[in-house]
C-alpha positions as CSV (number, residue, x, y, z in Angstrom):
1,K,1.5,-12.0,33.7
2,G,-1.8,-10.4,32.8
3,E,-0.2,-7.6,30.7
4,W,0.0,-7.5,26.9
5,E,3.4,-6.9,25.6
6,P,3.7,-5.7,22.0
7,R,6.0,-7.8,19.9
8,P,9.1,-6.0,18.6
9,D,8.1,-6.7,15.0
10,D,4.6,-5.2,15.2
11,R,5.8,-2.0,13.4
12,R,7.6,-3.9,10.6
13,R,4.7,-6.2,10.2
14,I,2.0,-3.6,9.8
15,A,3.2,-0.1,9.0
16,P,4.6,1.3,5.8
17,K,7.9,3.3,5.9
18,L,7.7,6.8,7.3
19,E,8.4,9.2,4.5
20,S,10.4,12.4,5.1
21,W,8.4,15.5,5.9
22,K,7.5,17.3,2.7
23,K,8.0,21.1,3.0
24,D,7.4,22.4,-0.5
25,G,3.8,21.6,-1.5
26,G,1.3,24.0,-2.9
27,H,-2.3,23.5,-2.0
28,I,-4.1,22.5,1.1
29,V,-6.4,19.5,1.2
30,V,-9.4,19.6,3.6
31,V,-11.2,16.3,4.3
32,P,-14.6,16.9,5.9
33,P,-16.0,14.5,8.4
34,A,-17.4,11.3,6.9
35,D,-21.2,10.8,6.9
36,S,-20.7,7.8,9.2
37,W,-19.1,10.1,11.8
38,R,-21.8,12.8,11.3
39,K,-24.4,10.2,12.3
40,I,-22.6,9.9,15.7
41,I,-21.2,13.4,16.3
42,D,-22.6,16.8,15.4
43,F,-19.7,18.6,13.8
44,G,-21.8,21.6,13.0
45,D,-20.2,23.7,10.3
46,W,-16.7,22.5,10.9
47,T,-15.7,22.5,7.2
48,Q,-16.9,26.0,6.7
49,R,-15.3,27.3,9.8
50,V,-11.9,25.7,9.0
51,C,-12.0,26.9,5.4
52,S,-12.8,30.4,6.6
53,T,-9.8,30.3,9.0
54,L,-7.5,29.0,6.3
55,K,-8.5,31.7,3.9
56,R,-7.7,34.4,6.5
57,H,-4.2,32.9,7.0
58,T,-3.0,31.7,3.6
59,Q,-3.1,32.5,-0.1
60,R,-2.8,28.8,-1.0
61,K,-5.5,27.1,-2.9
62,V,-7.8,25.1,-0.6
63,I,-9.3,21.8,-2.0
64,V,-12.2,20.4,-0.1
65,L,-12.9,16.7,-0.8
66,E,-16.7,16.6,-0.8
67,K,-17.0,13.0,-1.9
68,K,-15.3,9.8,-1.0
69,G,-12.3,8.9,-3.0
70,G,-9.5,10.9,-4.6
71,F,-7.7,11.7,-1.4
72,L,-4.4,10.1,-2.4
73,D,-4.3,12.1,-5.6
74,A,-5.3,15.3,-3.9
75,M,-2.7,14.8,-1.2
76,K,0.2,14.6,-3.8
77,R,2.2,17.8,-3.8
78,S,0.0,19.4,-1.1
79,W,1.3,21.8,1.6
80,A,-0.8,20.3,4.3
81,V,-3.8,18.0,5.0
82,V,-6.6,19.2,7.2
83,V,-9.0,16.6,8.7
84,N,-11.4,16.4,11.6
85,C,-11.0,12.9,12.9
86,S,-10.2,10.9,9.8
87,V,-7.7,8.1,9.1
88,A,-6.7,10.4,6.2
89,G,-4.7,12.3,8.8
90,V,-2.7,9.1,9.6
91,E,-2.1,8.4,5.9
92,A,-0.9,12.0,5.4
93,A,1.4,11.9,8.4
94,I,3.0,8.6,7.3
95,A,3.4,10.0,3.8
96,G,5.2,13.0,5.1
97,Y,2.5,15.7,4.7
98,P,1.9,18.1,7.7
99,V,-1.5,17.5,9.3
100,F,-3.9,19.8,11.0
101,C,-6.8,18.1,12.9
102,E,-9.0,17.8,15.9
103,P,-8.1,16.0,19.2
104,L,-10.2,12.9,18.2
105,C,-8.0,12.2,15.2
106,P,-5.5,9.4,15.6
107,A,-2.9,11.7,13.9
108,Y,-3.3,14.4,16.6
109,P,-0.1,13.5,18.5
110,V,1.9,14.5,15.4
111,A,-0.4,17.3,14.2
112,S,-1.5,20.8,15.0
113,N,-5.1,21.9,15.6
114,D,-4.3,25.6,15.3
115,Y,-5.5,26.2,11.8
116,S,-4.3,29.8,11.8
117,K,-0.7,28.4,11.8
118,I,-1.3,26.7,8.4
119,E,1.8,28.4,7.0
120,T,4.0,27.1,9.8
121,P,3.1,23.4,10.3
122,L,4.7,21.2,12.8
123,Y,7.2,18.6,11.8
124,P,7.5,16.4,14.9
125,D,9.3,13.0,15.2
126,R,6.7,10.4,14.3
127,E,8.5,7.1,15.3
128,E,6.9,6.7,18.7
129,W,3.5,7.7,17.5
130,L,3.6,5.2,14.6
131,N,4.9,2.4,16.9
132,S,2.0,3.2,19.3
133,L,-0.6,2.9,16.4
134,C,1.0,-0.4,15.2
135,Y,1.0,-1.9,18.7
136,A,-2.8,-1.3,18.8
137,Q,-3.5,-3.3,15.6
138,W,-4.2,-7.0,16.2
139,N,-5.3,-9.9,14.0
140,I,-8.0,-12.2,15.2
141,K,-5.6,-14.7,17.0
142,E,-3.8,-11.8,18.7
143,F,-7.1,-10.3,19.8
144,G,-7.9,-13.5,21.6
145,E,-4.5,-13.5,23.3
146,V,-5.1,-9.9,24.4
147,R,-8.5,-10.7,25.9
148,R,-7.1,-13.6,27.8
149,A,-4.2,-11.5,29.1
150,Y,-6.5,-8.8,30.4
151,L,-9.3,-10.9,31.7
152,G,-7.1,-13.7,33.1
153,S,-9.3,-16.3,34.8
154,H,-12.4,-14.4,34.0
155,Y,-11.9,-15.0,30.3
156,V,-14.7,-17.0,28.6
157,Q,-13.8,-18.7,25.4
158,P,-16.2,-17.4,22.6
């Protein structure tokens, strides 16, 4: 008692099917940090530094998404997706595109952060990672159950 146990159906309830790793794409998609993140964290010239590294290590076309939207179209037929700490990394990994990102990104456990290895991306097993993400997604009712489980007798009904 007092511990939250994920339900076995959490993954099926929340997550889309994991697509097979794609290993034949062409271009590289770079998703700069969102403005909302830039207000909290100083990323400096992350996008410029990453693009510079990529250009030294690949001949592939690099597409930088400067404005919101268009990610799903840009991701199609890409070789890899490069993000700082965006949910786009999660979407790419689920869709089967290799991801390069920073440690703050939720896709980090199934990604690489060595941008110089852009031509040799990682293709790890993603099942445990996706299960972990799904177990951390709760609806309002479940969130109350989690709070009660962790706080026990100290729980105060909102």
